[in-house]
N, C-alpha and C positions, 0 to 999 in steps of 0.2 A: 142219605148222605152221599155225595159224589166221591167215588173212589179214584185214587191216583195210580195210574199205570206209568211205569218208567221202563225204558228200553236200554239195558246194558248191551254193549257190543261184544262182550266176552265175559267169561267166568270171573275175570279179575275185577269186574265192576259190580258183581253181585252183592258183595258185603256192604258197600256204601249204599247201594240201592235199598237193601233190606233194612239196614241199620237206620237209614234216614226216614223210614216209615212208609215206603211204597206199599200199596195194597196189592198190586199186580206187577209181577216181573215179566216183562215182555221180551221175546226174542225175534229179531229180524236181521236182515243183512242189507243195509242201505245201499251198498254197491250194486245191488240188483233191483233197486227201486224203492219207492215209498213203503211198500209192504213186501219187500224182497225176502225170500226164504233163505234161512241160514243152513249151514251144513248139519247133517244129523249128529255128528260127533260134538259139535258145539251145543246143539239142543240138549243132548244127553248130559253134558257136563254142567250146563246151567241148571237143568232140572234137578240134578243131584245136589247142587249147591244151595238150592232154595229150600228153606224150612217148609215142612208140610203145611203149616198153618197159613202160609202166604200163597196166594193164587198165582198161577203162571199162564202165560199166553204165548202163542207163536204164530207168526205170519207164514203163509204158504205162497205168497207171490202176488204181483199185479197181473192178474190173469186175463188172458184172452179166452175165446170160446173153445176151451179144451176141458170139458167136464170130467173126462176120464183121468187126465193128469191131476186136476184139482182134487178129485175124489181120492186118488192114490196118496197124494201128499197129506190130505186131511186125515186119512186113516193112520198114516205114520205118526203124525203129531199126537193124535188121540191115544194111540198105542204107547207112546212115550210118556204118557201121564200128564199132559198139559190140560189145564182147565178150559182154556179158550183156544179156538182155532180161527184165525182171521184170514179172509181172502178178499183181495181187491178186485172189483169188477172194472177192468181198465179198458181194454180194446174190444168191447162187446156191445151189441145192441141189446134191447130188452130181452128178446127170446134167448139169445146166447147167455146173457147174464143169469137168467132164470135157470137154465140148464146147469150152469156152473154152481150156483148157489144150492140148487136142489141136490146135486151130487155131493157137495160138501156136507150138507145137513144129513143126508142118508148115510154117508161114510162114517161120521162120528157116532151115529146111532146111540145117542144118550150118554156116551162116554165123555164128551166134552161139549162146551157151548159154542155153536157156530156163530161167527160174527161176519156179517156181510158188509163190506166197506165200499164206499164210493168216494168221490173227490170234490171238495169245495171249489176247486179250480177246473171243474168239468168242462167248462167252455173252451179252455185251452187245449184240451185233448179230445174234444168232440165226444165227451163221455156222457154217462147217464146222470140225469138230474137227481138231486137229493131225494125228492119224493119218490122217484122210481126205485131208488135203493130200498126204501122202506117197503114199497109194494112188493118188490122181489123177495125181500127177507121174509115177509109175512107169507107169501105164496109158497116159498120154498120150505117153510117150517123151521126157519132159523129163529134165534132168540134175541139177537142184537143187530141193530143197524148203526153203522159208523160212518163218519166223515173224516177224511184226512186231506192232505194236499198231494197231488201227483208230482208237481214240479217244485223241487227244493231249491228255491232261489232267494230265500230269505223272507219271502212274503208269507204271511200267516193265513190261517183259515178265514179270519175276519177281514183280510184284504180282498177276498173274493166273494164272500157272502156277508150280508148285513146281519146285525143282531136279530132283526125281525125275521130274516130268512132262516137263520139257525133255530130260532124259537119255533117257527112253523114246522121245521124238520122234526124237532123234539116232540112237539105236540102231536104231529101226525103219527110218528112212530109209536108213541105211548098209546094212542088211540087204537093202534093195531095190536096192542099187547106186547110190544117190543121194548127192550131196554135200548139206551142210546150211548154211544161213545163218540167223543170229539178229540181230534188231534190236528197237527199241522202247524209246526213252528210256533207254538203257543208260549208266550212269556208269562210271568207271574200274574200280571193284570188280566191277561186273556184267560188264564186258568180260573181265576176268581169269577170272571164273567161267565165262563162255561158252567160253573157251579150255580151261579145266580139264575141262569137260564134253565137249570134243572136237569142237566145231563147226568147219567148214572156213572160214567167213567170218563176221565180226561187223561189223555196220553201225552207224554213229553219225552224228549231226550235233551235237546239243546238247553232248555231251562234248568235241567238237572245237572248240567255241566257248567253252569255259570253264564250261559248265553251262546257258547260256541259248541255245536254238536260234535265237533271234531276233538274236543278236549275230553278228559275222563269225567265220569260222573262224580260229583262231590256230595258227600254225605250231608253237609250243611245246607246245600241247595235243595236237596231232596226233602230235608226236614222242614225247610221254609215252605216249600210247596205243599207238603202234607199238612202243615200247620194252618195254611190258608184255607184248607178244605175241611178242617175239623170243627 
């Protein structure tokens, strides 16, 4: 079954996220990018507010070729008790991305699940192609390959990649023994499509807010999304 990941921007949105039925409560800071890292005090507050039976995730940034920085951030997130640590391979070539991913995987050292993320709109940022993300995740010893969008301009993951391309990404990652996660301005219809394609995790914020990611998370919207995946 596809699990629903929802990204509250503060501890005030955690109750609606959890009560609505999200499987994973995700922490990031959109002001710093698609996978922007949030402040440690925000991470701690949200982690403390989430019931133990609900999984948690935190992003550590849209990362360039700085494996030391990525490793340090990943260690901090794992030490704070998060279940997933997500890193975006943004301004890197293959070699640089592999160093970052390997550093993250080694830093969490079994305490958390490393998620290696790329971008469906990779052509806009001269980024790594989806298949390269899966290759890097496998070689680095990570567990999850993810696609999001780097440019938050209202376009969704499926505005940049066809259903067939996303299906190939999922099939390739699964063949490498990886789980997959999809995000990127996904509405309810796109969430259902992601589930039909067989991804393990689908991530949202805007859809959980009623369509505008700048609004607050609405329990009813989360419940509707969770229901679509049940």
